[in-house]
MARPASE-65920 format. One line per 2 residues: number of its first residue (from 1); their letters; for each residue x, y, z of C-alpha. Coordinates in nm, 3 decimals. Example, Ala and Ser with C-alpha at 12.3 -4.5 7.8 and 13.67 -1.06 7.14 Angstrom:
# MARPASE-65920
1 = as = 1.230:-0.450:0.780 ~ 1.367:-0.106:0.714
# end
This chain:
# MARPASE-65920
1 = mi = 0.555:1.319:0.123 ~ 0.269:1.565:0.080
3 = gt = -0.101:1.491:0.060 ~ -0.422:1.648:-0.058
5 = lf = -0.775:1.551:0.043 ~ -1.095:1.698:-0.090
7 = rv = -1.465:1.619:-0.109 ~ -1.651:1.682:-0.430
9 = ev = -2.020:1.666:-0.514 ~ -2.113:1.614:-0.877
11 = kp = -2.431:1.660:-1.077 ~ -2.629:1.334:-1.074
13 = tk = -2.638:1.333:-1.454 ~ -2.257:1.368:-1.463
15 = rq = -2.178:1.104:-1.198 ~ -2.053:0.835:-1.436
17 = af = -1.862:1.085:-1.650 ~ -1.689:1.206:-1.334
19 = id = -1.598:0.850:-1.232 ~ -1.465:0.783:-1.583
21 = fi = -1.255:1.099:-1.566 ~ -1.110:1.011:-1.225
23 = ee = -1.025:0.659:-1.344 ~ -0.836:0.809:-1.639
25 = di = -0.658:1.055:-1.411 ~ -0.551:0.766:-1.188
27 = rv = -0.427:0.569:-1.491 ~ -0.221:0.864:-1.618
29 = ak = -0.073:0.917:-1.271 ~ 0.018:0.550:-1.243
31 = ds = 0.167:0.529:-1.593 ~ 0.354:0.859:-1.618
33 = ep = 0.390:1.022:-1.276 ~ 0.649:0.835:-1.068
35 = gt = 0.617:1.098:-0.793 ~ 0.246:1.024:-0.744
37 = lr = 0.237:0.775:-0.458 ~ -0.140:0.744:-0.405
39 = fd = -0.451:0.852:-0.586 ~ -0.759:0.715:-0.414
41 = vy = -1.128:0.790:-0.460 ~ -1.389:0.700:-0.200
43 = qd = -1.765:0.710:-0.237 ~ -1.926:0.923:0.034
45 = pk = -2.152:0.671:0.215 ~ -2.409:0.946:0.273
47 = de = -2.436:1.071:-0.087 ~ -2.391:0.865:-0.403
49 = na = -2.299:1.180:-0.596 ~ -2.019:1.280:-0.359
51 = ff = -1.664:1.153:-0.342 ~ -1.354:1.196:-0.130
53 = vy = -1.031:1.216:-0.328 ~ -0.695:1.158:-0.160
55 = ea = -0.369:1.217:-0.343 ~ -0.015:1.172:-0.210
57 = yr = 0.305:1.288:-0.379 ~ 0.670:1.226:-0.304
59 = dq = 0.731:1.601:-0.273 ~ 0.620:1.942:-0.398
61 = ka = 0.802:1.890:-0.728 ~ 0.598:1.574:-0.796
63 = fv = 0.275:1.766:-0.731 ~ 0.384:2.038:-0.973
65 = eh = 0.455:1.768:-1.235 ~ 0.108:1.620:-1.178
67 = kk = -0.050:1.958:-1.252 ~ 0.124:1.970:-1.593
69 = ne = -0.053:1.659:-1.724 ~ -0.367:1.662:-1.936
71 = pf = -0.612:1.531:-1.672 ~ -0.530:1.813:-1.433
73 = qq = -0.576:2.065:-1.715 ~ -0.917:1.910:-1.789
75 = we = -1.002:1.920:-1.417 ~ -0.949:2.295:-1.411
77 = sr = -1.103:2.384:-1.748 ~ -1.387:2.134:-1.792
79 = ir = -1.457:1.894:-1.505 ~ -1.498:2.140:-1.218
81 = pe = -1.703:2.394:-1.419 ~ -1.927:2.137:-1.590
83 = mv = -1.968:1.854:-1.340 ~ -1.896:1.973:-0.988
85 = tr = -2.166:2.135:-0.776 ~ -1.961:2.160:-0.457
87 = fe = -1.591:2.136:-0.380 ~ -1.450:2.126:-0.029
89 = si = -1.077:2.114:0.033 ~ -1.013:1.931:0.357
91 = fe = -0.638:1.979:0.333 ~ -0.402:2.066:0.052
93 = qv = -0.032:1.994:0.015 ~ 0.015:1.899:0.379
95 = et = 0.340:1.730:0.486 ~ 0.296:1.375:0.609
97 = vr = 0.374:1.321:0.976 ~ 0.366:0.942:0.960
99 = ss = 0.285:0.692:0.686 ~ 0.264:0.318:0.640
101 = at = 0.352:0.358:0.269 ~ 0.675:0.197:0.161
# end
C-alpha cells in the first residue's frame, strides 16, 4: 500500500466549491477505483480554509489509474490554479510500514 498526504489552503470564496470537488473526487474513487483504499479529508483545526487530504492506494498501479480519472485532471487544470493558495506535500507515494486497514 502507498499513501499520500498533503495540506491545502483554499481561497475563502472558493471553500465550498473545493469541498464539493473533493466530495465528487471521493465518490468517483469509491465507485470506479477499486485500488483506492482511502480518501480522507480533514479540516485544519487552525484554519477553516485549510484541509489535510490523505489518500491510500493498493499499489503504484492503482495510483496511476487514479490519475487517469476526470477529477484528477480537473485538480491539475482547474482546482489548483483557481482555488488553491498554498499546497504543501507532507509525503507522496510512500510505502506503508504498518496499517490497520483490512
